[in-house]
PDB file of N, CA, C and O in Angstrom:
ATOM      1  N   UNK A   1      16.914 -21.753  -1.269  1.00  0.00           N
ATOM      2  CA  UNK A   1      16.047 -22.454  -0.349  1.00  0.00           C
ATOM      3  C   UNK A   1      16.373 -22.084   1.085  1.00  0.00           C
ATOM      4  O   UNK A   1      15.478 -21.997   1.926  1.00  0.00           O
ATOM      5  N   UNK A   2      17.648 -21.866   1.370  1.00  0.00           N
ATOM      6  CA  UNK A   2      18.059 -21.503   2.724  1.00  0.00           C
ATOM      7  C   UNK A   2      17.425 -20.188   3.142  1.00  0.00           C
ATOM      8  O   UNK A   2      17.010 -20.044   4.292  1.00  0.00           O
ATOM      9  N   UNK A   3      17.340 -19.215   2.220  1.00  0.00           N
ATOM     10  CA  UNK A   3      16.713 -17.933   2.532  1.00  0.00           C
ATOM     11  C   UNK A   3      15.263 -18.120   2.936  1.00  0.00           C
ATOM     12  O   UNK A   3      14.788 -17.468   3.866  1.00  0.00           O
ATOM     13  N   UNK A   4      14.554 -19.002   2.247  1.00  0.00           N
ATOM     14  CA  UNK A   4      13.150 -19.258   2.570  1.00  0.00           C
ATOM     15  C   UNK A   4      13.051 -19.864   3.958  1.00  0.00           C
ATOM     16  O   UNK A   4      12.181 -19.481   4.741  1.00  0.00           O
ATOM     17  N   UNK A   5      13.935 -20.809   4.274  1.00  0.00           N
ATOM     18  CA  UNK A   5      13.912 -21.427   5.602  1.00  0.00           C
ATOM     19  C   UNK A   5      14.188 -20.399   6.690  1.00  0.00           C
ATOM     20  O   UNK A   5      13.529 -20.407   7.730  1.00  0.00           O
ATOM     21  N   UNK A   6      15.161 -19.510   6.461  1.00  0.00           N
ATOM     22  CA  UNK A   6      15.450 -18.472   7.444  1.00  0.00           C
ATOM     23  C   UNK A   6      14.275 -17.524   7.609  1.00  0.00           C
ATOM     24  O   UNK A   6      13.961 -17.106   8.723  1.00  0.00           O
ATOM     25  N   UNK A   7      13.630 -17.186   6.510  1.00  0.00           N
ATOM     26  CA  UNK A   7      12.471 -16.307   6.579  1.00  0.00           C
ATOM     27  C   UNK A   7      11.329 -16.975   7.318  1.00  0.00           C
ATOM     28  O   UNK A   7      10.653 -16.338   8.126  1.00  0.00           O
ATOM     29  N   UNK A   8      11.108 -18.252   7.050  1.00  0.00           N
ATOM     30  CA  UNK A   8      10.052 -18.986   7.738  1.00  0.00           C
ATOM     31  C   UNK A   8      10.364 -19.083   9.219  1.00  0.00           C
ATOM     32  O   UNK A   8       9.475 -18.919  10.053  1.00  0.00           O
ATOM     33  N   UNK A   9      11.628 -19.349   9.555  1.00  0.00           N
ATOM     34  CA  UNK A   9      12.015 -19.414  10.961  1.00  0.00           C
ATOM     35  C   UNK A   9      11.763 -18.077  11.643  1.00  0.00           C
ATOM     36  O   UNK A   9      11.243 -18.036  12.758  1.00  0.00           O
ATOM     37  N   UNK A  10      12.123 -17.003  10.992  1.00  0.00           N
ATOM     38  CA  UNK A  10      11.895 -15.675  11.545  1.00  0.00           C
ATOM     39  C   UNK A  10      10.412 -15.404  11.730  1.00  0.00           C
ATOM     40  O   UNK A  10       9.997 -14.881  12.764  1.00  0.00           O
ATOM     41  N   UNK A  11       9.615 -15.757  10.738  1.00  0.00           N
ATOM     42  CA  UNK A  11       8.176 -15.545  10.823  1.00  0.00           C
ATOM     43  C   UNK A  11       7.552 -16.435  11.889  1.00  0.00           C
ATOM     44  O   UNK A  11       6.621 -16.025  12.581  1.00  0.00           O
ATOM     45  N   UNK A  12       8.067 -17.654  12.019  1.00  0.00           N
ATOM     46  CA  UNK A  12       7.562 -18.559  13.044  1.00  0.00           C
ATOM     47  C   UNK A  12       7.836 -17.988  14.426  1.00  0.00           C
ATOM     48  O   UNK A  12       6.970 -18.019  15.301  1.00  0.00           O
ATOM     49  N   UNK A  13       9.037 -17.470  14.619  1.00  0.00           N
ATOM     50  CA  UNK A  13       9.374 -16.861  15.900  1.00  0.00           C
ATOM     51  C   UNK A  13       8.495 -15.645  16.160  1.00  0.00           C
ATOM     52  O   UNK A  13       8.043 -15.438  17.286  1.00  0.00           O
ATOM     53  N   UNK A  14       8.253 -14.851  15.146  1.00  0.00           N
ATOM     54  CA  UNK A  14       7.385 -13.679  15.304  1.00  0.00           C
ATOM     55  C   UNK A  14       5.960 -14.098  15.616  1.00  0.00           C
ATOM     56  O   UNK A  14       5.273 -13.452  16.408  1.00  0.00           O
ATOM     57  N   UNK A  15       5.519 -15.180  14.992  1.00  0.00           N
ATOM     58  CA  UNK A  15       4.151 -15.639  15.215  1.00  0.00           C
ATOM     59  C   UNK A  15       3.956 -16.198  16.614  1.00  0.00           C
ATOM     60  O   UNK A  15       2.843 -16.183  17.140  1.00  0.00           O
ATOM     61  N   UNK A  16       5.026 -16.690  17.218  1.00  0.00           N
ATOM     62  CA  UNK A  16       4.905 -17.257  18.563  1.00  0.00           C
ATOM     63  C   UNK A  16       5.258 -16.258  19.650  1.00  0.00           C
ATOM     64  O   UNK A  16       5.173 -16.581  20.835  1.00  0.00           O
ATOM     65  N   UNK A  17       5.652 -15.056  19.271  1.00  0.00           N
ATOM     66  CA  UNK A  17       5.945 -14.003  20.237  1.00  0.00           C
ATOM     67  C   UNK A  17       4.652 -13.264  20.530  1.00  0.00           C
ATOM     68  O   UNK A  17       3.995 -12.791  19.603  1.00  0.00           O
ATOM     69  N   UNK A  18       4.268 -13.150  21.803  1.00  0.00           N
ATOM     70  CA  UNK A  18       3.039 -12.419  22.121  1.00  0.00           C
ATOM     71  C   UNK A  18       3.107 -10.991  21.590  1.00  0.00           C
ATOM     72  O   UNK A  18       4.154 -10.345  21.649  1.00  0.00           O
ATOM     73  N   UNK A  19       1.989 -10.511  21.077  1.00  0.00           N
ATOM     74  CA  UNK A  19       1.948  -9.171  20.483  1.00  0.00           C
ATOM     75  C   UNK A  19       2.369  -8.101  21.473  1.00  0.00           C
ATOM     76  O   UNK A  19       2.932  -7.081  21.076  1.00  0.00           O
ATOM     77  N   UNK A  20       2.105  -8.318  22.759  1.00  0.00           N
ATOM     78  CA  UNK A  20       2.447  -7.322  23.767  1.00  0.00           C
ATOM     79  C   UNK A  20       3.957  -7.125  23.876  1.00  0.00           C
ATOM     80  O   UNK A  20       4.402  -6.072  24.330  1.00  0.00           O
ATOM     81  N   UNK A  21       4.759  -8.119  23.468  1.00  0.00           N
ATOM     82  CA  UNK A  21       6.203  -7.979  23.574  1.00  0.00           C
ATOM     83  C   UNK A  21       6.844  -7.467  22.297  1.00  0.00           C
ATOM     84  O   UNK A  21       8.039  -7.175  22.276  1.00  0.00           O
ATOM     85  N   UNK A  22       6.065  -7.355  21.238  1.00  0.00           N
ATOM     86  CA  UNK A  22       6.600  -6.844  19.990  1.00  0.00           C
ATOM     87  C   UNK A  22       6.703  -5.327  20.061  1.00  0.00           C
ATOM     88  O   UNK A  22       5.832  -4.673  20.634  1.00  0.00           O
ATOM     89  N   UNK A  23       7.755  -4.765  19.488  1.00  0.00           N
ATOM     90  CA  UNK A  23       7.872  -3.310  19.505  1.00  0.00           C
ATOM     91  C   UNK A  23       6.772  -2.671  18.671  1.00  0.00           C
ATOM     92  O   UNK A  23       6.394  -3.195  17.623  1.00  0.00           O
ATOM     93  N   UNK A  24       6.268  -1.555  19.133  1.00  0.00           N
ATOM     94  CA  UNK A  24       5.243  -0.829  18.393  1.00  0.00           C
ATOM     95  C   UNK A  24       5.950   0.068  17.383  1.00  0.00           C
ATOM     96  O   UNK A  24       6.766   0.913  17.753  1.00  0.00           O
ATOM     97  N   UNK A  25       5.636  -0.119  16.135  1.00  0.00           N
ATOM     98  CA  UNK A  25       6.254   0.655  15.065  1.00  0.00           C
ATOM     99  C   UNK A  25       5.258   1.669  14.540  1.00  0.00           C
ATOM    100  O   UNK A  25       4.079   1.638  14.891  1.00  0.00           O
ATOM    101  N   UNK A  26       5.737   2.556  13.707  1.00  0.00           N
ATOM    102  CA  UNK A  26       4.847   3.543  13.117  1.00  0.00           C
ATOM    103  C   UNK A  26       3.899   2.861  12.145  1.00  0.00           C
ATOM    104  O   UNK A  26       4.173   1.759  11.670  1.00  0.00           O
ATOM    105  N   UNK A  27       2.773   3.524  11.848  1.00  0.00           N
ATOM    106  CA  UNK A  27       1.798   2.967  10.912  1.00  0.00           C
ATOM    107  C   UNK A  27       2.425   2.645   9.571  1.00  0.00           C
ATOM    108  O   UNK A  27       2.108   1.620   8.967  1.00  0.00           O
ATOM    109  N   UNK A  28       3.313   3.511   9.098  1.00  0.00           N
ATOM    110  CA  UNK A  28       3.943   3.313   7.803  1.00  0.00           C
ATOM    111  C   UNK A  28       4.764   2.036   7.791  1.00  0.00           C
ATOM    112  O   UNK A  28       4.678   1.253   6.845  1.00  0.00           O
ATOM    113  N   UNK A  29       5.566   1.813   8.840  1.00  0.00           N
ATOM    114  CA  UNK A  29       6.388   0.607   8.851  1.00  0.00           C
ATOM    115  C   UNK A  29       5.539  -0.636   9.094  1.00  0.00           C
ATOM    116  O   UNK A  29       5.862  -1.704   8.575  1.00  0.00           O
ATOM    117  N   UNK A  30       4.470  -0.525   9.863  1.00  0.00           N
ATOM    118  CA  UNK A  30       3.576  -1.665  10.065  1.00  0.00           C
ATOM    119  C   UNK A  30       2.903  -2.019   8.743  1.00  0.00           C
ATOM    120  O   UNK A  30       2.799  -3.197   8.400  1.00  0.00           O
ATOM    121  N   UNK A  31       2.452  -1.027   8.007  1.00  0.00           N
ATOM    122  CA  UNK A  31       1.817  -1.285   6.706  1.00  0.00           C
ATOM    123  C   UNK A  31       2.800  -1.946   5.741  1.00  0.00           C
ATOM    124  O   UNK A  31       2.431  -2.869   5.015  1.00  0.00           O
ATOM    125  N   UNK A  32       4.038  -1.480   5.730  1.00  0.00           N
ATOM    126  CA  UNK A  32       5.052  -2.073   4.854  1.00  0.00           C
ATOM    127  C   UNK A  32       5.348  -3.507   5.279  1.00  0.00           C
ATOM    128  O   UNK A  32       5.482  -4.394   4.436  1.00  0.00           O
ATOM    129  N   UNK A  33       5.450  -3.730   6.576  1.00  0.00           N
ATOM    130  CA  UNK A  33       5.692  -5.079   7.078  1.00  0.00           C
ATOM    131  C   UNK A  33       4.515  -6.000   6.755  1.00  0.00           C
ATOM    132  O   UNK A  33       4.704  -7.166   6.409  1.00  0.00           O
ATOM    133  N   UNK A  34       3.320  -5.472   6.869  1.00  0.00           N
ATOM    134  CA  UNK A  34       2.126  -6.250   6.559  1.00  0.00           C
ATOM    135  C   UNK A  34       2.106  -6.640   5.078  1.00  0.00           C
ATOM    136  O   UNK A  34       1.832  -7.792   4.743  1.00  0.00           O
ATOM    137  N   UNK A  35       2.392  -5.692   4.200  1.00  0.00           N
ATOM    138  CA  UNK A  35       2.425  -5.991   2.765  1.00  0.00           C
ATOM    139  C   UNK A  35       3.473  -7.062   2.456  1.00  0.00           C
ATOM    140  O   UNK A  35       3.205  -8.000   1.705  1.00  0.00           O
ATOM    141  N   UNK A  36       4.659  -6.920   3.036  1.00  0.00           N
ATOM    142  CA  UNK A  36       5.729  -7.889   2.794  1.00  0.00           C
ATOM    143  C   UNK A  36       5.365  -9.263   3.350  1.00  0.00           C
ATOM    144  O   UNK A  36       5.628 -10.281   2.709  1.00  0.00           O
ATOM    145  N   UNK A  37       4.774  -9.295   4.514  1.00  0.00           N
ATOM    146  CA  UNK A  37       4.397 -10.567   5.128  1.00  0.00           C
ATOM    147  C   UNK A  37       3.301 -11.263   4.343  1.00  0.00           C
ATOM    148  O   UNK A  37       3.328 -12.483   4.180  1.00  0.00           O
ATOM    149  N   UNK A  38       2.339 -10.497   3.856  1.00  0.00           N
ATOM    150  CA  UNK A  38       1.281 -11.090   3.032  1.00  0.00           C
ATOM    151  C   UNK A  38       1.851 -11.670   1.744  1.00  0.00           C
ATOM    152  O   UNK A  38       1.488 -12.775   1.340  1.00  0.00           O
ATOM    153  N   UNK A  39       2.736 -10.929   1.105  1.00  0.00           N
ATOM    154  CA  UNK A  39       3.347 -11.411  -0.134  1.00  0.00           C
ATOM    155  C   UNK A  39       4.147 -12.683   0.139  1.00  0.00           C
ATOM    156  O   UNK A  39       4.095 -13.635  -0.641  1.00  0.00           O
ATOM    157  N   UNK A  40       4.882 -12.695   1.242  1.00  0.00           N
ATOM    158  CA  UNK A  40       5.658 -13.878   1.602  1.00  0.00           C
ATOM    159  C   UNK A  40       4.737 -15.075   1.841  1.00  0.00           C
ATOM    160  O   UNK A  40       5.019 -16.181   1.380  1.00  0.00           O
ATOM    161  N   UNK A  41       3.653 -14.856   2.553  1.00  0.00           N
ATOM    162  CA  UNK A  41       2.703 -15.940   2.831  1.00  0.00           C
ATOM    163  C   UNK A  41       2.064 -16.446   1.532  1.00  0.00           C
ATOM    164  O   UNK A  41       1.871 -17.650   1.363  1.00  0.00           O
ATOM    165  N   UNK A  42       1.743 -15.541   0.629  1.00  0.00           N
ATOM    166  CA  UNK A  42       1.173 -15.954  -0.668  1.00  0.00           C
ATOM    167  C   UNK A  42       2.158 -16.820  -1.454  1.00  0.00           C
ATOM    168  O   UNK A  42       1.785 -17.833  -2.046  1.00  0.00           O
ATOM    169  N   UNK A  43       3.424 -16.397  -1.446  1.00  0.00           N
ATOM    170  CA  UNK A  43       4.434 -17.166  -2.180  1.00  0.00           C
ATOM    171  C   UNK A  43       4.621 -18.551  -1.567  1.00  0.00           C
ATOM    172  O   UNK A  43       4.739 -19.541  -2.289  1.00  0.00           O
ATOM    173  N   UNK A  44       4.648 -18.623  -0.244  1.00  0.00           N
ATOM    174  CA  UNK A  44       4.767 -19.918   0.405  1.00  0.00           C
ATOM    175  C   UNK A  44       3.555 -20.792   0.101  1.00  0.00           C
ATOM    176  O   UNK A  44       3.683 -22.003  -0.074  1.00  0.00           O
ATOM    177  N   UNK A  45       2.380 -20.172   0.038  1.00  0.00           N
ATOM    178  CA  UNK A  45       1.167 -20.916  -0.317  1.00  0.00           C
ATOM    179  C   UNK A  45       1.295 -21.525  -1.705  1.00  0.00           C
ATOM    180  O   UNK A  45       0.906 -22.672  -1.928  1.00  0.00           O
ATOM    181  N   UNK A  46       1.841 -20.752  -2.632  1.00  0.00           N
ATOM    182  CA  UNK A  46       2.029 -21.251  -3.993  1.00  0.00           C
ATOM    183  C   UNK A  46       3.078 -22.357  -4.034  1.00  0.00           C
ATOM    184  O   UNK A  46       2.926 -23.337  -4.763  1.00  0.00           O
ATOM    185  N   UNK A  47       4.151 -22.197  -3.245  1.00  0.00           N
ATOM    186  CA  UNK A  47       5.248 -23.159  -3.266  1.00  0.00           C
ATOM    187  C   UNK A  47       4.904 -24.465  -2.554  1.00  0.00           C
ATOM    188  O   UNK A  47       5.183 -25.547  -3.069  1.00  0.00           O
ATOM    189  N   UNK A  48       4.298 -24.365  -1.369  1.00  0.00           N
ATOM    190  CA  UNK A  48       4.119 -25.536  -0.511  1.00  0.00           C
ATOM    191  C   UNK A  48       2.665 -25.961  -0.327  1.00  0.00           C
ATOM    192  O   UNK A  48       2.399 -27.042   0.199  1.00  0.00           O
ATOM    193  N   UNK A  49       1.729 -25.128  -0.751  1.00  0.00           N
ATOM    194  CA  UNK A  49       0.319 -25.430  -0.541  1.00  0.00           C
ATOM    195  C   UNK A  49      -0.179 -24.790   0.746  1.00  0.00           C
ATOM    196  O   UNK A  49       0.606 -24.358   1.589  1.00  0.00           O
ATOM    197  N   UNK A  50      -1.474 -24.740   0.876  1.00  0.00           N
ATOM    198  CA  UNK A  50      -2.068 -24.001   1.993  1.00  0.00           C
ATOM    199  C   UNK A  50      -2.003 -24.737   3.324  1.00  0.00           C
ATOM    200  O   UNK A  50      -2.242 -24.130   4.368  1.00  0.00           O
ATOM    201  N   UNK A  51      -1.685 -26.037   3.314  1.00  0.00           N
ATOM    202  CA  UNK A  51      -1.687 -26.797   4.565  1.00  0.00           C
ATOM    203  C   UNK A  51      -0.289 -27.061   5.123  1.00  0.00           C
ATOM    204  O   UNK A  51      -0.158 -27.731   6.147  1.00  0.00           O
ATOM    205  N   UNK A  52       0.744 -26.556   4.481  1.00  0.00           N
ATOM    206  CA  UNK A  52       2.114 -26.775   4.947  1.00  0.00           C
ATOM    207  C   UNK A  52       2.395 -25.947   6.208  1.00  0.00           C
ATOM    208  O   UNK A  52       1.840 -24.864   6.394  1.00  0.00           O
ATOM    209  N   UNK A  53       3.254 -26.473   7.053  1.00  0.00           N
ATOM    210  CA  UNK A  53       3.612 -25.781   8.296  1.00  0.00           C
ATOM    211  C   UNK A  53       4.238 -24.416   8.017  1.00  0.00           C
ATOM    212  O   UNK A  53       3.976 -23.449   8.732  1.00  0.00           O
ATOM    213  N   UNK A  54       5.069 -24.343   6.974  1.00  0.00           N
ATOM    214  CA  UNK A  54       5.705 -23.068   6.633  1.00  0.00           C
ATOM    215  C   UNK A  54       4.666 -22.026   6.244  1.00  0.00           C
ATOM    216  O   UNK A  54       4.767 -20.857   6.618  1.00  0.00           O
ATOM    217  N   UNK A  55       3.677 -22.462   5.498  1.00  0.00           N
ATOM    218  CA  UNK A  55       2.612 -21.560   5.063  1.00  0.00           C
ATOM    219  C   UNK A  55       1.790 -21.089   6.259  1.00  0.00           C
ATOM    220  O   UNK A  55       1.480 -19.904   6.381  1.00  0.00           O
ATOM    221  N   UNK A  56       1.443 -22.019   7.134  1.00  0.00           N
ATOM    222  CA  UNK A  56       0.658 -21.664   8.328  1.00  0.00           C
ATOM    223  C   UNK A  56       1.414 -20.671   9.193  1.00  0.00           C
ATOM    224  O   UNK A  56       0.821 -19.725   9.710  1.00  0.00           O
ATOM    225  N   UNK A  57       2.710 -20.872   9.357  1.00  0.00           N
ATOM    226  CA  UNK A  57       3.512 -19.954  10.167  1.00  0.00           C
ATOM    227  C   UNK A  57       3.543 -18.558   9.544  1.00  0.00           C
ATOM    228  O   UNK A  57       3.481 -17.551  10.248  1.00  0.00           O
ATOM    229  N   UNK A  58       3.640 -18.515   8.221  1.00  0.00           N
ATOM    230  CA  UNK A  58       3.669 -17.216   7.536  1.00  0.00           C
ATOM    231  C   UNK A  58       2.342 -16.484   7.704  1.00  0.00           C
ATOM    232  O   UNK A  58       2.329 -15.278   7.953  1.00  0.00           O
ATOM    233  N   UNK A  59       1.219 -17.204   7.571  1.00  0.00           N
ATOM    234  CA  UNK A  59      -0.085 -16.555   7.748  1.00  0.00           C
ATOM    235  C   UNK A  59      -0.310 -16.184   9.214  1.00  0.00           C
ATOM    236  O   UNK A  59      -0.984 -15.194   9.496  1.00  0.00           O
ATOM    237  N   UNK A  60       0.234 -16.950  10.142  1.00  0.00           N
ATOM    238  CA  UNK A  60       0.160 -16.577  11.559  1.00  0.00           C
ATOM    239  C   UNK A  60       0.888 -15.257  11.801  1.00  0.00           C
ATOM    240  O   UNK A  60       0.430 -14.417  12.576  1.00  0.00           O
ATOM    241  N   UNK A  61       2.023 -15.087  11.132  1.00  0.00           N
ATOM    242  CA  UNK A  61       2.773 -13.837  11.259  1.00  0.00           C
ATOM    243  C   UNK A  61       1.955 -12.658  10.724  1.00  0.00           C
ATOM    244  O   UNK A  61       1.969 -11.574  11.307  1.00  0.00           O
ATOM    245  N   UNK A  62       1.249 -12.874   9.623  1.00  0.00           N
ATOM    246  CA  UNK A  62       0.372 -11.829   9.071  1.00  0.00           C
ATOM    247  C   UNK A  62      -0.684 -11.459  10.104  1.00  0.00           C
ATOM    248  O   UNK A  62      -0.951 -10.278  10.326  1.00  0.00           O
ATOM    249  N   UNK A  63      -1.283 -12.459  10.732  1.00  0.00           N
ATOM    250  CA  UNK A  63      -2.305 -12.194  11.752  1.00  0.00           C
ATOM    251  C   UNK A  63      -1.734 -11.424  12.939  1.00  0.00           C
ATOM    252  O   UNK A  63      -2.404 -10.550  13.491  1.00  0.00           O
ATOM    253  N   UNK A  64      -0.509 -11.739  13.334  1.00  0.00           N
ATOM    254  CA  UNK A  64       0.120 -11.018  14.438  1.00  0.00           C
ATOM    255  C   UNK A  64       0.341  -9.546  14.084  1.00  0.00           C
ATOM    256  O   UNK A  64       0.149  -8.664  14.921  1.00  0.00           O
ATOM    257  N   UNK A  65       0.741  -9.292  12.850  1.00  0.00           N
ATOM    258  CA  UNK A  65       0.938  -7.911  12.412  1.00  0.00           C
ATOM    259  C   UNK A  65      -0.395  -7.172  12.393  1.00  0.00           C
ATOM    260  O   UNK A  65      -0.477  -6.013  12.798  1.00  0.00           O
ATOM    261  N   UNK A  66      -1.434  -7.847  11.921  1.00  0.00           N
ATOM    262  CA  UNK A  66      -2.768  -7.231  11.936  1.00  0.00           C
ATOM    263  C   UNK A  66      -3.207  -6.920  13.364  1.00  0.00           C
ATOM    264  O   UNK A  66      -3.789  -5.866  13.620  1.00  0.00           O
ATOM    265  N   UNK A  67      -2.933  -7.824  14.287  1.00  0.00           N
ATOM    266  CA  UNK A  67      -3.278  -7.589  15.692  1.00  0.00           C
ATOM    267  C   UNK A  67      -2.482  -6.418  16.257  1.00  0.00           C
ATOM    268  O   UNK A  67      -3.018  -5.598  17.002  1.00  0.00           O
ATOM    269  N   UNK A  68      -1.201  -6.344  15.901  1.00  0.00           N
ATOM    270  CA  UNK A  68      -0.373  -5.241  16.365  1.00  0.00           C
ATOM    271  C   UNK A  68      -0.901  -3.920  15.813  1.00  0.00           C
ATOM    272  O   UNK A  68      -0.932  -2.914  16.522  1.00  0.00           O
ATOM    273  N   UNK A  69      -1.311  -3.923  14.561  1.00  0.00           N
ATOM    274  CA  UNK A  69      -1.853  -2.716  13.936  1.00  0.00           C
ATOM    275  C   UNK A  69      -3.157  -2.297  14.622  1.00  0.00           C
ATOM    276  O   UNK A  69      -3.367  -1.110  14.874  1.00  0.00           O
ATOM    277  N   UNK A  70      -4.032  -3.261  14.926  1.00  0.00           N
ATOM    278  CA  UNK A  70      -5.288  -2.955  15.617  1.00  0.00           C
ATOM    279  C   UNK A  70      -5.012  -2.439  17.021  1.00  0.00           C
ATOM    280  O   UNK A  70      -5.664  -1.504  17.486  1.00  0.00           O
ATOM    281  N   UNK A  71      -4.051  -3.044  17.690  1.00  0.00           N
ATOM    282  CA  UNK A  71      -3.687  -2.606  19.040  1.00  0.00           C
ATOM    283  C   UNK A  71      -3.174  -1.170  19.021  1.00  0.00           C
ATOM    284  O   UNK A  71      -3.535  -0.359  19.873  1.00  0.00           O
ATOM    285  N   UNK A  72      -2.339  -0.872  18.053  1.00  0.00           N
ATOM    286  CA  UNK A  72      -1.790   0.484  17.942  1.00  0.00           C
ATOM    287  C   UNK A  72      -2.897   1.486  17.648  1.00  0.00           C
ATOM    288  O   UNK A  72      -2.879   2.604  18.163  1.00  0.00           O
ATOM    289  N   UNK A  73      -3.847   1.095  16.832  1.00  0.00           N
ATOM    290  CA  UNK A  73      -4.943   1.987  16.455  1.00  0.00           C
ATOM    291  C   UNK A  73      -5.809   2.319  17.681  1.00  0.00           C
ATOM    292  O   UNK A  73      -6.269   3.451  17.829  1.00  0.00           O
ATOM    293  N   UNK A  74      -6.027   1.334  18.552  1.00  0.00           N
ATOM    294  CA  UNK A  74      -6.890   1.564  19.721  1.00  0.00           C
ATOM    295  C   UNK A  74      -6.175   2.272  20.859  1.00  0.00           C
ATOM    296  O   UNK A  74      -6.828   2.779  21.771  1.00  0.00           O
ATOM    297  N   UNK A  75      -4.848   2.319  20.826  1.00  0.00           N
ATOM    298  CA  UNK A  75      -4.097   2.944  21.915  1.00  0.00           C
ATOM    299  C   UNK A  75      -3.434   4.255  21.505  1.00  0.00           C
ATOM    300  O   UNK A  75      -2.574   4.766  22.222  1.00  0.00           O
ATOM    301  N   UNK A  76      -3.821   4.788  20.383  1.00  0.00           N
ATOM    302  CA  UNK A  76      -3.257   6.092  19.972  1.00  0.00           C
ATOM    303  C   UNK A  76      -4.340   7.055  19.638  1.00  0.00           C
ATOM    304  O   UNK A  76      -4.061   8.197  19.274  1.00  0.00           O
TER     305      UNK A  76
END
């Protein structure tokens, strides 16, 4: 359970960090991070339901990664 809390805390911090301050990674690492974040959000959805704060934070992190990917696509 502690691992899940640490992961949620990390994702929450990532979700509240403006995309402009996040490091720009290669497409491959962004895609891998996106896949992992989506899987994590799905698991939290199954564990806590779709309205839990942990779940919302995880899906917010997915959205931030998608925004970072779109930003990278438009600036390269």
